[in-house]
Every structure is written in structure tokens, then in C-alpha cells.
C-alpha positions in Angstrom: 0.0 0.0 0.0 3.0 2.3 0.0 4.7 4.4 2.7 2.8 4.9 6.0 4.0 8.0 7.9 3.1 8.1 11.6 3.3 11.7 13.0 3.9 11.6 16.7 5.4 8.8 18.7 3.6 8.9 22.0 1.2 6.3 23.3 -0.9 6.1 20.2 1.7 6.7 17.4 4.0 4.1 18.8 1.2 1.5 18.8 0.1 2.5 15.3 3.6 2.2 13.9 4.1 -1.2 15.5 0.8 -2.5 14.1 1.7 -1.3 10.6 5.1 -3.0 10.8 3.5 -6.2 12.0 1.2 -6.0 9.0 4.2 -5.8 6.7 3.9 -2.1 5.8 6.8 0.4 5.1 6.7 2.8 8.0 8.3 6.2 8.7 7.8 7.8 12.2 8.2 11.6 12.5 8.7 13.0 16.0 10.4 15.8 17.8 12.2 13.7 20.3 15.3 11.7 19.9 14.1 8.4 21.2 15.0 5.4 19.0 12.4 3.6 17.0 12.2 -0.1 16.0 14.9 -1.2 13.6 12.4 -1.7 10.8 11.0 1.8 11.1 12.5 4.9 9.4 12.8 7.8 11.9 12.7 11.5 11.0 13.2 14.0 13.8 11.8 17.5 13.6 8.9 19.8 14.3 5.8 19.2 12.1 4.6 22.7 13.0 7.3 23.8 10.5 5.6 23.6 7.1 8.9 23.1 5.2 10.0 20.2 7.4 6.5 18.8 7.2 6.6 18.7 3.4 9.9 17.0 3.4 8.9 14.5 6.1 5.8 13.4 4.3 7.3 13.0 0.8 6.2 9.8 -0.8 3.5 9.1 1.8 0.5 7.0 0.8 -1.1 7.3 4.3 -0.4 9.9 7.0 -1.4 9.3 10.6 -1.9 12.4 12.7 -1.1 11.2 16.3 0.3 14.4 17.7 -1.1 16.1 20.8 0.5 18.9 22.8 0.2 19.0 26.5 -3.5 18.6 27.5 -4.3 22.3 27.8 -7.1 24.1 25.9 -4.9 27.1 25.0 -2.1 24.9 23.7 -4.5 22.7 21.7 -6.1 25.8 20.1 -2.7 27.1 19.1 -1.0 23.9 17.8 -3.6 21.3 16.7 -4.9 23.5 13.8 -1.4 24.2 12.7 -0.3 20.6 12.7 -3.4 19.6 10.9 -3.1 22.3 8.2 0.6 21.4 7.6 -0.3 17.7 7.3 -3.1 18.4 4.9 -1.0 20.7 2.7 2.1 18.4 2.7 0.0 15.2 2.1 -1.8 16.8 -0.9 1.3 16.5 -3.2 1.3 12.7 -3.0 -2.4 12.4 -2.6 -1.9 10.7 0.8 -4.8 9.7 2.9 -5.0 11.4 6.3 -6.0 9.4 9.3 -6.6 11.6 12.4 -6.4 10.3 16.0 -8.7 12.3 18.2 -9.6 12.0 21.8 -12.5 14.4 22.2 
């Protein structure tokens, strides 16, 4: 099915990436932190709030998984979630990637 890009490697993103690998998919994880990923997962480190980095990180994606959440605070969510989402939509359009959004509200 092509490249699956998991954005965010917290509780949900890590499980999504693992399930995709177990299903035999090619997986790239994009995260801000430096924690290691599984050997069979490509890791890109950077901030997806940066539109240019986001475009580069999502190149070639068939499916993009939005699993990013800032600290649970209404003001932070209002500031960052729309920006992350807009960047993922804009970056994913060039490869016609499907966008899967994890939401908890």
C-alpha cells in the first residue's frame, strides 16, 4: 500500500507504527524527540509545526497518521492542533496521501 507516515510517537503513534510494521507495511515515524524507533521503522526528527519540514517528512506518503497532541491544555491545543493539521493536509496533498486523524475528544 506504499509508505505509511506516523506523525507523533507517543502512546498512540507508537502502537500504530508497531501494528503497521507487523502488517508488513513500510513505516516512517516523525517525531520531535530523539528516542529510538524499532529497527524496521525509518525515523525522522523534527517539528511538524514547521511547514517546510512537514513537506519533506511526508514526501512519498500513501497514508499519514496524525497522532500528535501537545500537553492537554485548551490554549495549547487551540494554538497547535490546527497548525499541525493544516501542515499535514498541505504536505500530504502533493502525494495524494490519505490522512488518518487520531482524536480523543
